[in-house]
Backbone bond lengths (Angstrom), bond angles and torsions (degrees), N, CA, C in turn:
res aa  C-N    CA-C-N  psi(-1)  N-CA   C-N-CA  omega(-1)  CA-C   N-CA-C  phi
1 M - - - 1.449 - - 1.535 111.14 -
2 S 1.340 116.72 -36.92 1.465 118.48 -179.96 1.530 110.47 -65.85
3 A 1.347 117.44 -37.43 1.466 120.18 177.78 1.525 110.17 -61.81
4 F 1.330 116.83 -39.13 1.467 121.51 179.08 1.530 110.57 -63.82
5 I 1.328 116.71 -49.82 1.470 120.52 -175.99 1.520 111.08 -66.32
6 I 1.345 116.31 -45.98 1.462 119.76 179.48 1.528 110.29 -60.35
7 S 1.329 116.73 -45.73 1.468 120.66 -179.06 1.519 111.76 -64.07
8 L 1.324 116.59 -42.43 1.462 120.20 179.36 1.527 110.27 -59.73
9 V 1.327 116.85 -48.64 1.467 120.39 -177.39 1.525 110.94 -67.02
10 V 1.331 117.20 -47.24 1.463 120.72 -177.16 1.525 110.90 -61.55
11 I 1.307 117.50 -47.68 1.466 120.07 -176.81 1.527 110.91 -71.20
12 F 1.329 118.06 -37.10 1.467 120.22 175.95 1.523 109.55 -58.13
13 V 1.333 116.68 -48.12 1.464 120.99 -179.51 1.526 110.69 -65.96
14 A 1.340 116.71 -41.04 1.465 120.51 179.85 1.519 111.91 -61.99
15 E 1.298 116.44 -33.42 1.464 121.07 -176.45 1.526 112.00 -76.88
16 L 1.325 117.79 -21.30 1.464 120.51 -179.76 1.521 109.72 -63.41
17 G 1.307 116.32 121.87 1.455 121.69 -179.84 1.521 114.41 80.11
18 D 1.328 118.03 3.52 1.457 122.34 -179.66 1.532 109.57 -77.16
19 K 1.333 116.00 160.27 1.464 118.89 -179.53 1.529 111.29 -63.32
20 S 1.338 117.71 -25.92 1.457 119.55 177.20 1.520 111.26 -63.50
21 Q 1.320 116.76 -36.77 1.466 119.84 176.24 1.526 109.76 -65.55
22 L 1.311 116.55 -39.95 1.463 119.69 177.62 1.528 110.52 -63.81
23 M 1.340 115.90 -38.46 1.466 119.23 176.68 1.524 110.53 -64.78
24 A 1.340 116.70 -41.76 1.471 120.39 179.56 1.525 109.96 -59.38
25 M 1.329 116.79 -43.82 1.469 119.85 178.74 1.525 111.15 -64.09
26 T 1.331 115.96 -40.32 1.465 119.99 179.69 1.523 110.99 -63.92
27 F 1.334 116.73 -47.14 1.458 120.16 178.68 1.528 111.35 -63.76
28 A 1.337 117.04 -34.90 1.470 120.57 -178.85 1.521 111.83 -67.10
29 T 1.316 117.94 -22.25 1.459 119.51 176.37 1.527 111.45 -79.03
30 R 1.339 116.45 -17.61 1.466 120.12 -178.34 1.523 113.42 -104.37
31 F 1.342 117.24 -37.25 1.459 122.47 -176.54 1.523 110.48 -117.74
32 R 1.323 115.73 164.69 1.467 120.22 174.06 1.519 109.70 -65.00
33 A 1.314 116.64 153.91 1.463 121.85 -174.17 1.529 112.68 -62.84
34 L 1.328 119.00 -40.64 1.463 121.53 -175.23 1.536 112.81 -63.00
35 P 1.344 120.16 -48.13 1.470 118.43 176.89 1.532 112.61 -63.24
36 V 1.327 117.14 -34.44 1.463 119.92 177.83 1.528 109.27 -63.56
37 L 1.318 116.62 -46.65 1.462 121.33 -179.71 1.534 111.46 -65.10
38 A 1.322 117.68 -37.09 1.468 121.10 177.94 1.527 110.70 -64.92
39 G 1.307 117.62 -42.75 1.468 121.26 177.68 1.522 111.87 -63.89
40 I 1.329 116.41 -42.20 1.464 121.20 178.05 1.522 110.13 -62.29
41 T 1.324 116.45 -44.53 1.463 120.98 -177.80 1.522 111.25 -62.96
42 A 1.322 117.65 -45.58 1.469 120.99 -179.66 1.525 111.05 -62.39
43 A 1.322 117.17 -48.23 1.464 120.55 -179.02 1.522 111.28 -63.88
44 T 1.315 116.39 -42.99 1.460 120.60 -178.81 1.522 110.99 -63.99
45 A 1.326 117.39 -43.44 1.467 120.68 -179.73 1.526 110.92 -59.63
46 I 1.315 117.22 -40.99 1.465 121.22 -178.74 1.529 111.20 -70.55
47 V 1.328 117.13 -49.05 1.464 120.68 -178.23 1.526 110.67 -63.47
48 H 1.323 116.73 -41.84 1.463 119.15 -177.31 1.535 111.85 -73.71
49 L 1.316 118.06 -28.26 1.466 119.72 173.76 1.529 109.95 -64.43
50 A 1.328 116.24 -45.61 1.466 119.82 177.21 1.530 110.57 -62.65
51 S 1.320 117.37 -38.80 1.465 121.88 179.29 1.521 110.92 -63.53
52 V 1.335 116.25 -43.41 1.463 121.06 -179.65 1.528 110.20 -64.28
53 L 1.314 117.75 -43.44 1.461 120.73 179.77 1.527 111.05 -63.03
54 L 1.331 116.79 -41.86 1.463 120.80 177.33 1.529 110.39 -64.43
55 G 1.323 116.93 -46.10 1.462 120.85 179.39 1.516 112.69 -62.48
56 A 1.330 117.01 -40.55 1.463 120.67 178.99 1.528 111.06 -65.19
57 A 1.320 117.00 -38.41 1.468 120.23 177.57 1.524 110.29 -63.70
58 L 1.315 116.74 -41.83 1.463 119.94 176.87 1.526 110.66 -65.74
59 G 1.335 115.85 -40.08 1.457 120.83 -179.08 1.519 112.23 -64.23
60 A 1.327 117.01 -34.54 1.465 120.88 179.66 1.527 111.28 -74.32
61 A 1.321 117.12 -26.06 1.460 121.06 -175.56 1.528 113.41 -90.69
62 I 1.328 117.76 -19.55 1.467 121.83 -174.26 1.527 108.95 -121.59
63 P 1.340 119.26 138.88 1.474 121.48 178.39 1.537 112.46 -61.32
64 T 1.333 115.77 157.93 1.462 122.61 -173.52 1.524 113.93 -60.99
65 G 1.322 118.28 -44.66 1.472 121.11 -177.49 1.518 113.03 -56.24
66 P 1.345 117.62 -55.61 1.466 118.66 178.62 1.532 113.24 -61.10
67 I 1.346 116.83 -34.71 1.469 119.23 178.06 1.520 110.25 -62.04
68 S 1.329 116.84 -44.85 1.465 120.12 -179.76 1.524 110.75 -63.97
69 L 1.327 116.88 -40.77 1.466 119.60 177.84 1.531 111.21 -63.15
70 L 1.337 115.79 -46.13 1.471 119.45 177.95 1.530 110.99 -63.39
71 A 1.325 116.41 -40.20 1.462 119.91 179.54 1.528 110.10 -64.54
72 G 1.328 116.82 -42.60 1.464 119.95 178.15 1.512 111.85 -60.40
73 L 1.336 116.24 -45.02 1.467 119.94 177.39 1.529 111.01 -63.90
74 A 1.341 116.23 -39.36 1.468 120.01 178.35 1.526 110.68 -61.50
75 F 1.334 116.45 -42.56 1.462 119.22 -179.54 1.524 111.44 -66.88
76 L 1.325 117.79 -34.80 1.467 119.53 174.68 1.537 109.56 -65.19
77 G 1.333 115.71 -38.04 1.470 119.32 174.36 1.516 112.31 -64.00
78 F 1.357 116.68 -39.22 1.470 119.64 177.00 1.526 110.52 -62.99
79 A 1.348 116.41 -34.69 1.469 120.02 177.91 1.529 109.80 -62.43
80 A 1.333 116.39 -45.53 1.466 120.13 178.90 1.530 110.38 -63.87
81 W 1.328 117.09 -41.08 1.461 122.09 178.82 1.526 109.83 -61.16
82 T 1.331 115.83 -42.05 1.457 120.89 -179.62 1.521 110.57 -64.97
83 L 1.333 117.40 -42.00 1.460 120.61 179.03 1.529 111.27 -63.68
84 R 1.338 115.90 -35.03 1.464 120.22 177.54 1.522 111.34 -61.62
85 G 1.338 115.00 -34.69 1.464 120.06 178.24 1.509 112.17 95.22
86 D 1.316 114.52 162.26 1.456 122.80 -179.35 1.520 106.81 -136.10
87 E 1.305 117.01 131.92 1.458 120.73 179.55 1.517 109.02 -135.24
88 L 1.308 114.59 154.05 1.460 119.36 170.66 1.519 107.07 -84.39
89 D 1.343 117.28 127.41 1.449 117.74 175.11 1.530 108.47 -79.61
90 E 1.310 116.40 175.03 1.469 119.99 -175.86 1.528 112.07 -60.30
91 D 1.334 116.36 -37.58 1.458 120.67 179.64 1.532 110.77 -63.71
92 E 1.350 117.56 -44.97 1.467 121.02 179.46 1.526 110.80 -66.32
93 Q 1.334 118.05 -38.63 1.465 120.79 177.31 1.523 110.40 -63.78
94 G 1.320 116.79 -41.34 1.455 120.85 178.51 1.514 112.28 -63.06
95 K 1.339 116.88 -42.34 1.465 120.88 177.86 1.521 110.24 -62.29
96 A 1.315 117.51 -41.56 1.461 121.07 -179.47 1.524 110.98 -63.78
97 R 1.331 117.39 -33.31 1.469 120.61 -178.87 1.527 113.10 -82.52
98 R 1.362 116.90 -32.15 1.462 121.43 -172.17 1.517 115.00 -85.23
99 V 1.279 118.57 -10.86 1.458 121.01 -171.17 1.531 110.49 -57.26
100 A 1.320 114.81 130.01 1.465 119.98 179.00 1.521 109.54 -108.41
101 G 1.324 116.49 167.05 1.456 120.80 176.93 1.512 112.48 88.16
102 S 1.301 115.81 -155.67 1.455 122.52 -176.35 1.521 111.33 -62.47
103 A 1.315 116.04 131.05 1.459 120.81 179.77 1.524 110.95 -63.67
104 V 1.328 117.44 -41.46 1.463 120.79 -179.00 1.526 110.00 -63.21
105 L 1.317 116.91 -46.85 1.462 121.24 179.77 1.528 110.83 -64.55
106 A 1.310 116.51 -43.17 1.460 120.98 -179.27 1.525 111.10 -62.94
107 V 1.317 116.33 -49.42 1.464 120.96 -179.01 1.524 109.87 -65.94
108 G 1.332 116.94 -44.31 1.457 120.81 -179.70 1.515 112.30 -59.53
109 T 1.323 116.63 -45.35 1.464 120.71 179.44 1.520 111.04 -64.02
110 A 1.324 116.69 -46.12 1.465 120.69 -179.89 1.528 111.00 -60.82
111 F 1.326 116.92 -44.08 1.463 120.37 -179.63 1.517 111.74 -68.68
112 F 1.319 117.33 -39.18 1.465 120.56 178.71 1.528 109.65 -58.55
113 L 1.312 116.60 -48.95 1.461 120.78 -178.62 1.530 111.81 -67.76
114 A 1.326 117.01 -37.73 1.463 120.50 -178.91 1.522 111.68 -68.62
115 E 1.323 117.50 -31.92 1.465 120.84 -176.06 1.515 113.70 -81.13
116 L 1.329 118.60 -18.75 1.460 120.35 179.90 1.530 108.95 -63.55
117 G 1.325 116.45 116.64 1.458 121.69 -179.79 1.516 114.36 80.85
118 D 1.327 117.88 2.85 1.454 121.38 179.87 1.528 109.99 -75.39
119 K 1.333 116.49 163.89 1.472 119.37 -176.79 1.525 112.22 -63.04
120 T 1.347 119.14 -30.77 1.467 118.92 178.46 1.523 110.84 -70.28
121 M 1.324 117.54 -33.97 1.462 119.99 175.95 1.523 109.66 -67.21
122 L 1.312 116.37 -45.38 1.461 120.36 -179.74 1.529 111.10 -65.86
123 A 1.331 117.03 -36.43 1.468 120.02 176.35 1.523 110.48 -64.96
124 T 1.327 117.33 -38.09 1.463 121.13 178.30 1.523 110.72 -66.33
125 V 1.320 117.65 -41.20 1.470 121.17 176.08 1.527 108.96 -59.31
126 T 1.330 116.35 -45.53 1.459 121.43 -178.88 1.526 111.46 -62.14
127 L 1.318 117.02 -45.47 1.463 120.99 179.10 1.522 111.61 -63.94
128 A 1.319 117.20 -40.36 1.465 120.71 179.96 1.522 111.28 -67.30
129 A 1.321 117.32 -34.29 1.459 120.05 178.03 1.526 110.55 -65.32
130 D 1.311 115.98 -30.33 1.464 121.21 -179.86 1.530 112.35 -84.87
131 H 1.347 117.75 -16.39 1.476 123.17 -179.50 1.530 108.30 -129.78
132 A 1.345 116.78 67.24 1.464 121.27 -169.01 1.528 114.90 -85.22
133 S 1.336 119.47 1.23 1.465 119.56 175.51 1.531 109.18 -72.56
134 V 1.320 117.14 165.28 1.468 120.33 179.60 1.526 110.26 -60.04
135 A 1.335 116.85 -45.94 1.469 120.29 179.10 1.522 110.58 -63.53
136 G 1.335 116.76 -39.60 1.461 120.55 178.29 1.517 111.78 -64.52
137 M 1.339 115.79 -42.02 1.471 119.98 179.35 1.526 111.01 -62.73
138 I 1.319 116.29 -43.63 1.469 119.86 178.93 1.523 109.81 -64.47
139 G 1.340 116.54 -41.86 1.459 120.68 178.54 1.517 112.15 -62.40
140 V 1.333 116.66 -44.14 1.471 120.60 179.01 1.527 109.96 -64.50
141 W 1.328 117.08 -44.65 1.469 119.89 -178.92 1.533 110.73 -62.51
142 A 1.326 116.42 -49.71 1.471 119.59 -178.87 1.526 111.18 -65.37
143 G 1.323 117.38 -44.82 1.454 120.78 -178.63 1.514 112.82 -65.00
144 S 1.338 116.41 -44.01 1.469 119.25 -178.68 1.524 110.89 -68.78
145 T 1.315 116.96 -37.93 1.469 120.07 178.77 1.524 110.71 -66.27
146 I 1.325 116.86 -48.13 1.466 120.21 -179.54 1.528 110.56 -65.70
147 G 1.336 117.07 -39.55 1.462 120.23 179.08 1.518 112.21 -61.00
148 M 1.327 116.41 -43.88 1.462 119.64 -179.52 1.522 111.30 -69.73
149 V 1.324 117.08 -43.61 1.469 119.97 179.94 1.532 109.93 -63.51
150 A 1.336 117.11 -39.79 1.471 120.13 179.02 1.524 110.93 -63.92
151 A 1.334 117.52 -42.75 1.463 120.65 179.02 1.530 110.99 -64.47
152 D 1.332 116.12 -40.80 1.462 118.94 179.27 1.524 111.82 -72.25
153 A 1.334 117.53 -32.54 1.471 120.54 174.46 1.518 109.52 -64.04
154 L 1.327 115.84 -40.83 1.466 120.16 175.80 1.522 110.34 -60.15
155 A 1.328 116.20 -42.05 1.464 120.26 178.81 1.524 111.39 -62.48
156 I 1.326 116.30 -39.08 1.465 119.62 178.95 1.526 110.12 -63.66
157 V 1.329 116.28 -48.08 1.474 120.42 -178.89 1.518 110.71 -64.00
158 V 1.325 115.77 -49.62 1.463 119.81 -178.78 1.520 110.35 -64.80
159 G 1.329 115.26 -42.66 1.465 119.21 -179.95 1.515 112.78 -60.81
160 R 1.308 116.38 -39.07 1.468 120.03 179.61 1.516 110.98 -71.49
161 Q 1.335 117.49 -31.17 1.459 120.74 -177.46 1.525 112.84 -86.83
162 L 1.313 116.72 -41.70 1.459 119.69 -171.57 1.523 115.00 -107.90
163 G 1.320 116.15 -6.42 1.458 118.16 -179.18 1.522 110.94 65.37
164 R 1.293 116.42 -128.30 1.468 120.66 -176.16 1.523 113.65 -100.62
165 H 1.298 118.46 16.15 1.464 121.74 -176.79 1.523 112.37 -95.10
166 L 1.332 117.03 45.75 1.459 121.96 179.72 1.529 109.81 -89.58
167 P 1.322 117.16 140.39 1.469 119.70 176.53 1.530 110.58 -78.23
168 E 1.333 116.79 77.05 1.465 121.54 -173.60 1.523 112.98 -59.72
169 R 1.324 117.31 -38.42 1.458 120.01 -177.40 1.529 111.08 -64.51
170 V 1.322 117.58 -42.53 1.460 121.33 179.15 1.527 109.96 -64.02
171 I 1.323 117.33 -43.47 1.461 121.52 178.40 1.528 110.32 -62.50
172 R 1.315 116.29 -43.73 1.463 121.05 -178.81 1.533 110.81 -62.38
173 Y 1.338 117.54 -45.12 1.466 120.88 -179.67 1.532 111.23 -65.91
174 G 1.320 117.44 -39.68 1.464 120.70 178.12 1.516 111.71 -63.72
175 A 1.330 116.94 -43.71 1.463 121.09 179.21 1.526 110.48 -64.86
176 A 1.326 116.95 -41.73 1.470 120.32 178.95 1.530 110.42 -63.42
177 A 1.329 117.19 -41.14 1.474 120.83 178.58 1.529 110.38 -61.88
178 G 1.323 117.28 -40.28 1.461 120.74 177.10 1.517 111.63 -61.87
179 F 1.333 117.20 -42.46 1.464 120.45 177.83 1.522 111.23 -63.77
180 V 1.332 116.96 -41.68 1.467 120.24 179.06 1.533 109.58 -61.49
181 L 1.326 116.41 -44.74 1.467 120.45 179.94 1.527 111.04 -58.69
182 F 1.343 117.26 -50.98 1.458 120.41 179.47 1.531 111.29 -65.41
183 G 1.324 117.56 -36.02 1.464 120.76 177.79 1.514 112.15 -62.61
184 V 1.325 117.06 -45.42 1.467 121.28 179.02 1.529 110.23 -64.14
185 L 1.337 117.22 -43.47 1.470 119.91 178.72 1.524 111.26 -60.26
186 L 1.335 117.10 -42.20 1.464 120.19 178.81 1.526 111.85 -67.28
187 L 1.324 117.68 -37.21 1.467 120.67 177.28 1.524 110.86 -63.30
188 V 1.328 116.22 -43.46 1.466 120.64 177.71 1.525 110.34 -61.23
189 E 1.331 115.87 -44.74 1.475 120.68 178.53 1.528 110.77 -61.67
190 G 1.329 117.33 -40.41 1.454 121.23 179.65 1.514 112.91 -65.89
191 V 1.332 116.51 -41.40 1.468 120.51 178.87 1.530 109.82 -65.03
192 R 1.319 117.30 -39.94 1.474 120.92 178.75 1.528 111.45 -64.42
193 A 1.327 117.23 -34.39 1.460 121.01 -177.20 1.520 113.00 -75.99
194 L 1.328 117.21 -18.02 1.472 119.88 -178.06 1.467 111.84 -75.90
């Protein structure tokens, strides 16, 4: 249960201000909210399952102390990445607008490709490495998937209501602070395990 809650909170915070949220808002202006959310959910479930399996394999191969230290450093790096910000470039915005065919397939494909190597995927790998039991893996997968879908659902609702008047800087600073907090906690846990 702790793996689920930690993953849900970490990934929800990581997704705030991420380019995936910007994509969700862009798709929500073109398609109905439900197909957009279905596409996001399918892509997220697949990417995060692969992330959990990769993280669990790393977790089984490396002792707990070093994993926690690496995870703590990774989360501090995610904080810096979050402060730097994430934007859709013109090419990505154009792809989000031009997609033809099924909205679910279009959104799912776009999100799948956007999430490969993204900070939420890397955060999920890190969390899974720290919770490598079967129950931990399931908790990380479910928590990270629900956290990301919830953040993107929020983006869809907010995006439809407020348009482009989001306080991005406040969101970015809050997400970075969350990463720093989790990073410090993981570093402390890693030092204790050594």
